[in-house]
N, C-alpha and C positions, 0 to 999 in steps of 0.2 A: 443336694445330699443333706442328710441329717447332721446335727452338730457333732455327734461322736464319730461319724464317718469322715467328716471334714478334718477334725482334729487328728484322727488316726492317719489320714493320708498325708497331712503336713508333717506329722511326727515321723512317719516312715521315710518321707523324702529327705528330711534333715538327717536322720540316722544313716541313710544310704549315702548321703553326701559327706559323711564323716563328722557331722555336728551332733554327736550323741548327747552332749550336754543341752544343746538347744532343743532337742526333740523331747526331752523329759517333760517339760511343762505341758506340751501338747498331748502326750500320752496320759498325763494326769487328768487333763480336761476331758479327754475321750472317756476315761474311766468314770468321771463324774456324770457324764451325759448318757453313757451306754446302758442299754438293757442288760439285765443280769447275765444273759447268755454270752455276751461279748466281754464282760468285765475281766474274767480270769485271763483271757488272751491278751487284753490290753495291759493288765498288770505284768504279765510275762514280759512284754516288750518294754514296759517302763523299767523293769528291773535289769533287762539287758542293756538299755540305754545308760542307766545309772552305773552299771559295772564298767561299761566301756569308757564312760567319761572319767571315772576314777582311775582307770588304768592308763589313760592317755598321758603322754609326756607333756609336761608344762601346762596341765589343766588348771584353769582358773576357778574351777568350781570347788567351793569349800565343802568339807564333809558336813558342816552344820546346815548348809543349803540342801544337800542331798537328804539329810535326816528330816528336814521339814517336808520335803516331797514324800518321803516314806511315811511320815505321820499322817499325811493326807490320805495316802493309799490305805493305811491301816484303818482309818475311820470309815473308809468305803468297804473294806473287806477285813473286818476284825478277826476272822477265823482263818485267814490265809497264813500258813506257817512260814512262807517264804519271806514275808515282810519283816517279822521280828529277827529273822536270821540276817537279813540285809542290814537292819539297824544294829545288830550285834557287831557286824563287821565294821560299821562306821564308828561304833563305840571304841574299837581298837585304834582306828585311825585318829580319833580325836584325843586319844591319850597316848600318842606315840612316844612321848617323853617319860611316860610312867606306865609301862605295859601291864604291870600287875593290877593297877587300877582299871585299865581298859578291859582286861579279862574279867575282873570282878563285876564290872558294870554289864558286860556282855552276858555273862552267865545269869546275872540277876534278871535281865530282860527276858532271856529264854525261859528261866524258871517261872516268871510271872505269866508268860503265855501258856506254859504247860499247866499251871494251876487253874487258869481261866478255862482251859479246855481239857480238864482232867478226865473226862468221860469219853473222849474221842482220840483215836490214834492219829498221830501226825500223818501217817500214810493214807489215812482215810480222808483227812482234811484236804490234802493235795498229793496226788500220787507221786511216789518216789522222793518226796522232799525229805523223808527221814534219812536218806543217804547223805544229803548235804549237811544235815544236823549232826550225824555221826562223824563225818569228816571234820567238822568244825570242833566238836568236842574232843576228838582224838588229837587234834593239833594243839589245843590249848589246855586240855584237862582230861587225860585218860580215865581218871576216877569218875568224872562226870559222864564220860561216854558210856562207861559200864552201867552206871545208875540209869542213864537215859534208855539204853537198850533193854534193860531188864524191866523197867516200868512200862515201856512201850510194848514189850512182848506180852504183858498181861492184857493189853487192849487188842493186840494184833498178833496172836501167836503163830500165825501161818506165814508171817513175813520173813523170808529168808535173809533179807538184808540186815535185819535186826539180830538174827542169830549169828551171822557173820560179823556184825559189829561187835557183839559180845566177845567173840574169839579175838578179834583185833585189839579190843580194849584190854583183855586179860594179858595178851602178849606185850602190849605197850606198858603195862604195869609190872612186867617182869614175872608174871605168874604163868610160866610156860607150861607146867604140868596141868594146871587148871585149863589153860587154853587148849591144850592137846585133847584133854578129856571132853571139853565142850565141843571141839571140832568133830571128834569121833561120834558124839551123840547126834550132831547135826547131819553128819554124813549118812547115818542110818535113816534119818527122816527125809532128807532132801539133798542128795549129793549134787554138787555143782562145781564147775571149773574154778570159780573164784575161791571156793573153800579149799580145794586141793592146793591152790597157790599159797593160801595162808599156812597150810600144814607144811 
């Protein structure tokens, strides 16, 4: 088998055995060797391995080590919006004793990515990733969530998740009347069960 196939097989075997931290380096090696058609799928598995290893109890993997792996993935796929979001989550972990600093670093990282890709919507760079970005912003900064949704809507006006994100951000900011008006507008354009739940 080719190098990327061997590394991917080893990575999957380790992941399935519960060694998610051990699988990560093999996923990264697979990404390095893989043809472009395979790369996105291997990055997905690398991110899954990373998330599982960070969530595992008693994990010995330091966030700085994970960040190094993510930086390698970023150099291979600089326009993949999942990677800066994963790095932003690690920024928070590395500043656990100073959450405000962690959030500031995370937001700066995401802002830098958006500036670098200011002519492409996150949803177009990788399908449905905008939903994860919205959730992150809503958790740590509803004002940033609102700004993100509005700027992304200029690039991808047909994306219902962004309209819904705007409604959620307005509600999180306490702007309930604005949220209701926005929701009514969206219902006229694209009614959805998720939007009805928000109302």
